[in-house]
N, C-alpha and C positions, 0 to 999 in steps of 0.2 A: 428151699433155696431157688433163686432165679437162675435162668440159663446162663447168665453172665458170671456166676460165682466162680472164683478161681479154683483150680484143682490142686490136689496134694502133690508133692514130689512123686516122681514115677516109682522110685524104690519103695516108698512107704505105701503107695497104692497097690503095688504088687504084693507086699506083705499082707495087707488087709485082704486081698483076694485069696491068698493061700490059706488064711485063717477061717474062711467061710466055706462050709461044706457044700457040695454040689446040690442042685435042686433035687427034691425028692422024686419028681416025675420028669424024666428026661424026654424032651420033645425031639422030633426029627430035625436034622440040620436045615437051616435056611440062612445061607451066608453069601448070597449073590443074587443080584437082579440087574439084568443087562438093559432092559428097555428104558429109553430116555426121551420119549417124544414130547414131554411137557415140562415146562418150568413150574414145578409144583409149589415149592415153599421158598419164600424169601428168608435169608439167613443173616441179615445185617443186625449186629448188636446195636444197642443193648436190649432191644425189646422184640427181636426176632431170632429164631433158631429152628432147627428141625432135628428129628431123631428117627432112626429106623430100628425096630426090634430085630434081633437075629439070634440064631443059635449055630454053633459049630460042632463038629465032631470032637472037639477038644484038641489041645496042643498049642504050640507057640504060634503067635501071630507076628508077622514081620512087616506087613504093609496092608493098607486098604486102598481101594480105588473108588472114587466117586465121580459122577458126571456133574460138572459144575458149569454154570454160566454166569459171567460177571461183566457188568458194564463199568465197574470201578477200576481205575487204572492203578490205584495204590491201596495199601491196607494189608491186613493179615487174615488169613483163613486158619481157623483152629479146628482140629479134629480130635475127638476123644472117644474112647470106648468106656462106657459107664455100666455099672451094675444096676444103678437106679437112675431112671430117666432124668428126674428133676434135681438130682443131687450131684453137683460137680465134685464133691469130695469123694464120691464113689468111683471116680475115674480110675481105671487100671492102666491106662496108657493115654498119652496125649502128645500131639505134635502140631506143628503149624507150618505155613508156607507164606512167603511174601508174594502178594499179588503182582507186584511189579516184576518180580523174578520170573513169573509165568509169562511175562510179556505185556501185562496190563489187561485191558478188557478183552474177553474172548470166551471160548466155550470148548468143552470136550472133557475127556477123562483125565483126572489128576490122581496120581498115586502118592500117598503119604506114608512114609516109613513109621511104623508103630511096633513096639515090642512089648508083648504080654503073653502070659500063658493062661488060656481060657479053659474053664471047666466044661466038660462034655455035657450037653443037654441044658445048660443054664441059659436063660434069656439075658442078652446084653443089649445095649443101646449104642448105636453109632451116632454120635452127636456132632453136628456141624454148626459153626457160627463164625461170622466175619466181623472184623472190627476195621472200619474204614471211614475216613472223612471225605472220600471222593464221592462225587455224585453218581447215581445210577444204582440199580438193584443188583444184588448177588443172589443167585437162586440155585437150589438143588433140584436137578431134573429127575424124572422118573415116568411112571405110567399110571394113569388113573384106572386102568383095567384090572381085571381079576388075574392074580398070579397064583397058581396052585402051590399050596404049602407055605405061602408067605405069612408074615406076621404084621402087626399093626405098625403104621408109620404115624409120626406125631409132629404137629405143627405148633411151635411156640410163637404166638402172636399176641403180645400183651395188649395192644390197642384194640384188637378186634375180639379175641376170645377171652381176654383177661388172664392168659396163661397158656397151658398146654391143651391141645385138642386132638383127639384121635381121628385117623382117616383110614379108609380102606385102600387108598391109593398107595403105591409102592415107589420108593426112591431107588434110583440106580446106584448100586454099590457092589463091591466085591471085597471079601476078606481073603487075604493071601491070594490075590489073582495070579493065575498060572496059565500057561499055554495061551490059547486064543482069548482068554479073559484079559490078557495084558493089552493095554492100548498100543496102537500101531500094528496090530495083527488084523482082527476083524472090526475093531472099533477105533474111532479117531482119538488121538491124544489132544489134550487141551492146547489150543493154538490161539494166539492173540488175533483179534480182528485185523490188525494191521498186516499180519502175514498173509491174509486172504487176498491182499492186493495182487498176489501172484497166483495164477490158476493152477500152475504145476510147479513142483519142486525138484523133480528128478526123473530118471528114466530107468526102467528095467527092460532088458532086451535079450533075445536069444538068436539073433541073426535073421529071423524071419518075422517075428512078432515084436511089438513094442507096447509097453504099458507105462503111462505116466504115473508118477508118485504124487499124490495130493499133499499139500502142506501139512494137513493134520495127521498124515501117516508118515511124515518125515521127522517128527519131533523126537529128539533123542536117538535117532537112527544115524547110521554112517555107512558109506560104501565099504565093503571089504576091499582093501587096497588093490588097485589095478583091475577092477571089475565093475559090473553093473549089478552086483549082488548086495542087498542091504542087510546090515546087521541091525536088528531091532532092539528096542530097550529091554526086551525079555531075554536077549542073548541069542534068540533064534534068528534064522535068516529068511529073507523073502527074495525069491528069484523067479525068473521065467524059465521053467524047465525046457530042455530042447524039444522042439516041436509043439509046445503048448501055446495056447492063445491067451491064457490068463495065469497070473502069478500064483505061487504056492508058498506057504510058510513051512519051513522044514527045520529040523534040528541043526545046530551049528555043525559044520564039517560034513553035512550031507554029501554023499558021493556025487550026485548029479550036480549040485551047486559047485562042488570043488572042481568038477570037470569043466564047467563054464568059466570059473575063475582062471583055471590053468590056460584055457584057450584064449581068453582075452589078454592075459599077461604075455602069452607067446606072441600074439598079434602086436602088442606094444613093442616088445623086444625086437620084432622083425624090422621095425623102423627106428626112428629116433624120437627122443623126447627132449626138445630143445629148451633152453632157458639159461639165463645168467645166474639166477639164484634158485635156492631150493623151493621158494614160494612159486616162482614162475614155472619151474618144472612140474610141480604138483598140479598147478592150474592147467598146464598143457596136457598132462596125462588125463585129467578129467575131461578136458575139452575134446581130446581125440576120441575117447570112449563114447562121449555123448554124440559127437558127429557120426561115429560109426553106427550108433543106435538109430540115428535119424535117417541114415542112408538105406533105402529099400533095395531088395535084391535086384530089381529091374533098373536101378540107377537113379530113380527119383530121390531127391534130397528134400525131406520135410523141413520147413523153416523151424518148427517146434512141434511138440506132440500135444496139441490142444485143437479142438475143432476148427477154429478160425485160422489156424496156422498150419494145419496138416495138409499142405499143398506144396508143390515144388515150384519155386521161383528160379528162373535161370540165373539170376544174379547171386542168390544165396548159394546155389550149387556151384557156381564158378569159383567163389571164394573157398568153398569146401574142397573142390578139386585141387586148387593151388596149394592149400594147406596139406592135404593128403600127399600130394606129389613131393612137397618140400620135406616131409618127414619120412619118406621112403615107402609110402603106402600106395604104390602104383596102381594096383588093381582097383582100389576104391576110386581113385582119381579118374581112371579111364572109364569105369562104369558110369560115372556121372556124365562124362562127355559123350558116350554112346547114347545115353538117354536123351541128351540135348539134340543129337543128330536125328533120332527117331521122332522127336516132337517139334522139330523146326517146321515152320509153315512153308508153303510153296513159294511165297514171296521173299523168303530169306529171313523173316522175323520170327519171333516167338510170342505166344500168348503171355500175358502178364504172369500167369501161374497155371499149373495144370493139376488135375487130380493125381494122386500118387500111383494110380494104376496106369497112368499115361493116356487115359481116354479123352483127354482134352480139358479145356478150362471149365471151372465150376460155374462161371457166371460171365457177364458181359463186361467185366472190368477192362478199361482201356489198356491196350498193349503198351509196352514201354521200350523205346528204341535203344536204351542203354544196354540191353541184353546183347545187341549186335556187336558191342565192344567187349563186354565181359566174357562171353563164351570164347571168341578167338584168343583173348588174352589168357584165359585159363588153359586153353589147348596148348598155347606156346609154353606156359609154365610147366604143364605136364611133360611136354617134349623135352624141355631142357633137363629134367630130372630123370627121364626114362632111360633104361638100359639101352646103350647104342645098338645092340645086336639086331633087334627087330623093330626099333621105333619108327623107322621110315615106312615100313609096311603098315604098321599100326596107324601112322599118321595119314597114310593114303586112304584108309577107311573113313577118317574124319574129314578129309580135305574137302569133299563136296559141301559139307556143312560150313566150313570156314569160308570157302569161295562164295557161297550164296549170301552169307552174312556180310562179308566185306564188300561185295558188289552192291548190296542193298545200301550199306552205309555210304559208299561213294556216290550213289545216285541221289541220295537225299541232300547232299551238300548244296547250299544255295550259292549265289554269286558272291556272297560275303564270306564264303568258306565254312559257314556254320550249318549244323543240322537244323531241321524244323523244330518248332516247339513240340515237346512231347513229355508225358509223365516220366519221371525217373523214380529213384528209390523213395521219394516222398509219396508217390502214387497219387498225385494231384494233377489236374489239368493246369497247363501253364500258357501264358500269353507270349512268351519269348523263349529262345533256346536257353537251356540251363547248363551250368558247369557240371552238374551231375549226369548229364548226357554227353556233352562234348568231350569231357576228359576220358571217360571209358571208351568212347568211339575212337579217340586218338590212339589210346593204348591198343585197341583191337586192330586198327588198320596197320600200325607198325608191327604188331605180332603176326598178323596175316601175311604181310609182305615178307617178313623174315622166314616164316614157314614155307611160303611159296618158293623162295630162293633156295632153301635147303632141299626141296624136291625138284629143283631145276625148272620151275615154272616161272621163268623170268618175266614173261609178259604180264602175268598176274602180279608178280612182285612189283614191277614198275608202275602198273596201274594203281595199285593200292598205296604205294609209296607217294605217288603224286597226289592222291587224295589226302593222305596224311599231312603232306606239306601244306595243302590248301587249308585244311582244318586247323593246323598249328598256327598258320598266319591269321586265320579268323579269330582264334582264341587270343592271340597276342594283341590284335587290334581291339577286340570288344570286351575281353575279360581282364587282361593283365593290367591295364591302366587303372582299373577300379579295385585292384586287389583280389581278383577272382571272386566276385559276388555271385549270388545265386543265378541271376539272369543277365543276359548280354545287355539289356537296357538299363541295368543298375537300379531297377525300381523295386526289387524284392529282397533287399537286405543281404546278409551273409549266409553262407551255406557250408556245412562241414565237409561237403564234397570238394571243396578247394584242395583237400588233402589228396584227391585223386590225380592232381597234377604232379605229385611227387613220386619217386620210386616206391615200390616196384611196378608202378603203373606207367609212369612217364618220366623221362629225364627232366629233372627240375629246371624250369626256365629261370632266367635272371629275375630277381625280385620275389621269388616264391617264398623264401624263408620269412621275409618280413610280412608277406600276406598271410602266411600260416599263423604267425604270432598274433597279428591283429584280429584274425578270424577267431582264433581260440579265445582271446580276451572278450570278444563281442558275444560269444555264445556260452560263456561260462556261467553256470547257475549257482545259486547259494549252496546247493548240496555238493558242489565240487565237480559235477559232471557237465556234459555239454548238451544243449538243445541242438537238434538237426539244423536249425536256422533261426533267423530273427525277422523273417518276413512279417511286416506288421499286419498283413491280411490273414495270417494263420497263427493261431495261438497254440503252442505246444504245451502250455501250462508249466507247472514246476517239475515236469518229468525230464530227467536226463536219460538219453538214449545211449546204451553202452556201445552200440556199433558206431555211432557218430563220434563218441569220445575215443573209441579205439582207433578210428581213422588216423588220429593224430599220433597215437603211439606207433602205428605202423610207419607213417610218413617220417616222423622224427628219428625213429630207429634206423630207417633206411637212408636217411640223410646224414647219419653219423652223430646226431645230437642225442647222445645217450641219456644225459641228465633229464632232458625234457620228456623223452620217451618213458623213462623209468617212473617219473612223477605221474604220468598219466596211467601207466600200467598199475602202479600201486593203488591208485584210486579204483580202477576197474576191479582189480583182484580183491580189494578190501570190501567190495559190495557183492561178492558171491554169497549165496545163501548158505544155510547150515549144512547142506550136503556138498558144498563146494561148487555148485553150478552157477553159471553166468546168466543173469536175467536179461530180458530185453530192455527193461527200463528200471530206473531207480527213482522213487517218488520224492516229493519235497521233504519228507522226514528222513530220507536216506535209506529207505528200505527197498529190497527187491520187489518189483511189481511186474505186471503183465504175465509173462511166462518164463520159466527157467527149466532147462537151458534153451538159449537161442543159438541155433547153429551158426549164424553169420558172425555173431560176436565170438563164438568159439574159434572160428577160423581166423579171425583178425588177431586174437590173442596168440594163436600159434604162429602166425606170420611175424608178429612183433617180437616174440620170443626167439624165433630163428635169427632175426637181425641182431638182437641184443647178445646172442651167443657168439656172434661173429660170422654167421652164415646167412647173410641177407638173400632174399629172393632176387633173381635177376630182373632186369628191366628191358622190355623190348627195345631194340635199337632203331633209330630212324635210318632208313635205307638211303644211301647217297644216290644222287642222280646218275643215270646210266651214261 
């Protein structure tokens, strides 16, 4: 018979097996081969298949795992255990899986449920074959090297060999995979190529160390509720033990893992988990835990846990500090601000980003003036939520930082009331002042003035309030008439940073609501999210940025437009990955991409959820003239 011949019903096949006596000479068991460095045999029907001889110690089989690579997006993969390699009617168990259900084209270990009772010492054949009309090969991976104790593998290639051909190479498989043989423990699960658009899928943390979870180790996994402990497909747990630098896989309910779970749940309970709906609260719970994982003991806040993102940007840290403060996590918020104070430069500015050990910038990236607004704004947010008993003394420790930042901002304002051209969150050089710099600087000056007044520093308060008025007038002249475009000259399109003119950053000026509506429409992409901007000189491609999209959820929620805020929040939350993490971007196919989680988006979702629950973050007031 050919490899494509149909099999007998499972019940009849099992009966046939029971009627056949065991082999006269029992061989040693060989029922697992982990190595999978080569795509050895194509298995596309009707003229291609592969089989691996194996023996077990006998007993029931409940599943098999194989390392599969597929470039076909659709079709069906069939797995059989046969007594005779070329005889489909000798199958004692058979099952299949839809390739589309695996996510389409991809690679990794796939587990197939199979049910049979195998005779001890008998040689069986694990047979694999795909039926697909989609283009691209489907291959069974393994190793061409010697494997002690292994049996023959077989390639069914009708065009080349005219049928079955034996090989000394070995295919990657496991019969009844258990423990670390299960995918997601030491080996990657099958993950579609599209999922690899995201470098990371989640975080493990223990307060001192962090480890990113790769997408291929997140398949079928889920966090134990209220923790950064992963429940794996095998039922076991992966976590970062206290004091460890690398994760361990442990039995479910391991005492060390349970201690970590209890600690993180206690931390959550010590603050608040805002949200108007159960979905929002679940997303906020996950966001807070991820933000906590990204926060280093020294106060550096990593943007994400992947090499190009594992630095501390003052802007990302400012939003995290505000979100921590608003949810009652004072210590975390203050830790970030103290790090900002230590890393501020002598001229009152900050490097674009610093290494997480605080040793300085990793490169010569141009500094970004918007940090001089974001850090005082975040300090003001912390102060408003801090316990009154000692907050003035704690503020005095941060005040030199606030003063240096606000004075530098005031000195930069030109005769038109605007700051100079400077890179902002786009991290691109500009030819004219941007709303992404002007709006946070305005928030920072108003925040600094209010903080100064609360400490009785009236001269500072008046000086910064005067600068804030000049900047506000400059924004009104140059940005407002054009609907708050990216640049004051109006030559660079729209910018999602128009939302920074709304609360909780700035009191909304007249006409802002209409400007937000038109900006949102201009930046809306087919996938439902927003591009940061539509400057014709910069192509963002089909990628929606979850932070830029979330700006509008925050702005509309704080303006009291709940319907619009909820619509945006629903989109953002619907594009979390399988672990519930918020990615940096969403690609044109609607899939999470770049990195997940992104701390900035986490903080924005927390802020929006606070407002939707009826507890909006406050907005720094404009100080009246003395």
